[in-house]
C-alpha positions in Angstrom: -11.1 -1.5 13.9 -10.4 1.5 11.6 -12.6 4.5 10.8 -12.7 4.6 7.0 -15.0 5.6 4.1 -13.8 3.6 1.1 -15.8 5.8 -1.3 -13.4 8.8 -1.6 -14.9 11.0 -4.4 -13.4 10.7 -7.9 -11.1 7.7 -7.2 -12.0 4.1 -8.3 -12.2 1.9 -5.2 -11.7 -1.5 -6.8 -11.8 -4.7 -4.8 -8.2 -5.8 -4.2 -8.9 -8.9 -6.4 -9.2 -6.8 -9.5 -5.9 -6.2 -11.5 -5.0 -2.5 -11.6 -5.2 -1.0 -15.1 -2.2 0.7 -16.6 -2.3 4.5 -16.2 -5.2 4.7 -13.8 -5.4 6.4 -10.4 -6.4 4.2 -7.4 -7.1 4.7 -3.7 -4.4 2.8 -1.7 -3.2 2.6 1.8 0.2 2.6 3.6 0.4 1.3 7.2 3.1 2.8 9.4 3.8 4.2 12.9 2.4 7.5 14.1 6.0 8.9 14.2 6.9 7.8 10.6 3.5 9.1 9.4 4.4 12.6 10.6 7.7 12.4 8.6 5.9 11.1 5.5 3.3 13.9 5.8 6.1 16.5 6.0 8.6 15.1 3.4 6.7 12.6 1.3 7.4 8.9 0.9 10.8 7.3 0.6 11.2 4.0 -1.3 12.3 1.0 0.7 15.7 -0.1 -0.4 14.6 -3.7 -0.6 11.6 -6.0 0.1 9.7 -8.9 -1.4 9.2 -6.9 -4.7 12.4 -5.0 -4.5 12.9 -1.3 -4.2 9.8 1.0 -3.9 7.0 2.2 -1.7 4.8 -0.6 -0.5 1.0 0.0 -0.5 -2.2 -1.9 -0.7 -5.7 -1.3 -2.0 -6.8 -3.4 1.0 -7.2 -1.4 4.2 -7.1 -4.6 6.2 -3.6 -5.3 4.8 -2.2 -1.8 5.5 -3.7 -1.6 9.0 -1.6 -4.6 10.1 1.7 -2.6 9.6 4.1 -2.2 11.2 3.6 -5.8 12.4 5.7 -5.3 15.5 3.7 -2.3 16.9 0.5 -2.5 18.9 -2.6 -1.2 17.0 -2.8 2.1 19.0 0.7 3.1 17.7 -0.2 2.4 14.1 -1.8 4.6 11.5 -2.7 4.2 7.8 -2.0 6.9 5.3 -4.6 7.1 2.6 -3.2 8.0 -0.9 -4.0 8.3 -4.6 -1.6 6.5 -6.8 -1.1 6.8 -10.6 0.1 3.2 -11.1 1.6 3.9 -14.6 2.6 0.6 -16.2 1.8 -2.4 -13.9 3.5 -5.8 -13.7 1.7 -8.7 -12.1 4.1 -10.7 -9.8 2.1 -13.7 -8.7 4.6 -16.4 -7.4 7.8 -16.5 -5.5 10.8 -16.6 -7.8 9.0 -14.8 -10.6 11.8 -13.8 -13.1 10.9 -10.1 -12.6 10.1 -10.2 -8.9 12.7 -7.6 -8.0 13.6 -6.3 -11.4 10.2 -5.2 -12.9 11.3 -1.5 -12.9 14.3 -2.4 -15.1 11.8 -3.7 -17.7 9.8 -0.4 -17.9 7.2 -1.0 -15.2 6.2 1.6 -12.6 4.2 -0.6 -10.2 4.5 -4.3 -9.2 1.2 -5.9 -8.2 1.0 -9.0 -6.0 -2.6 -10.4 -6.2 -4.3 -11.8 -3.1 -4.0 -15.5 -2.3 -1.2 -16.1 -4.8 1.3 -17.5 -2.1 3.5 -14.4 -2.1 2.2 -12.8 1.1 1.6 -14.8 4.2 -1.7 -12.9 5.0 -3.0 -13.7 1.5 -3.8 -10.0 1.0 -3.0 -7.8 -2.1 0.2 -5.7 -2.2 1.6 -3.1 -4.5 5.1 -1.7 -4.9 5.4 1.7 -6.6 8.9 2.6 -7.8 8.6 6.4 -7.9 7.1 8.2 -4.8 6.1 11.1 -7.1 3.3 8.8 -8.4 1.8 8.9 -4.9 -0.4 11.8 -3.6 -1.2 11.8 0.1 -4.9 12.3 1.0 -5.0 12.0 4.8 -4.2 9.8 7.8 -6.6 7.2 9.2 -6.4 6.5 13.0 -7.7 3.4 14.8 -11.1 4.0 16.6 -10.9 4.6 20.3 -13.9 3.6 22.4 -13.9 3.9 26.2 -10.1 3.9 26.3 -9.8 0.8 24.1 -8.8 0.6 20.5 -11.1 -1.3 18.2 
């Protein structure tokens, strides 16, 4: 269980089922380890070299999605970085083998959006890939709740 107030002032908090609108700023989340979060807070995000949507920074507007990452770490070693993202021009990628699945940026897009329950992500949760980390502004870090020595 994660401590979170989804209503950060001034940022639209859309449900993850709503397609992001070109040029808007959205509240998003990035799940990572505590150690990597310290590096990101100090130096900013680095794009992944490759992934399901190609190169970029992987984020989600769904806290439940971000809080699962990294998948191989126990929950008490994970954190979620809350960010604001100017999505720029958005390309919807909604099936495996989409012709622009990994080349959307070459076609003038700034963000690739994978809608929930489209078969791209095993969890069925929404995912975004942002090409340029300068479009991402870090807000803060969310830690899992600790109650009586247990993480919830």
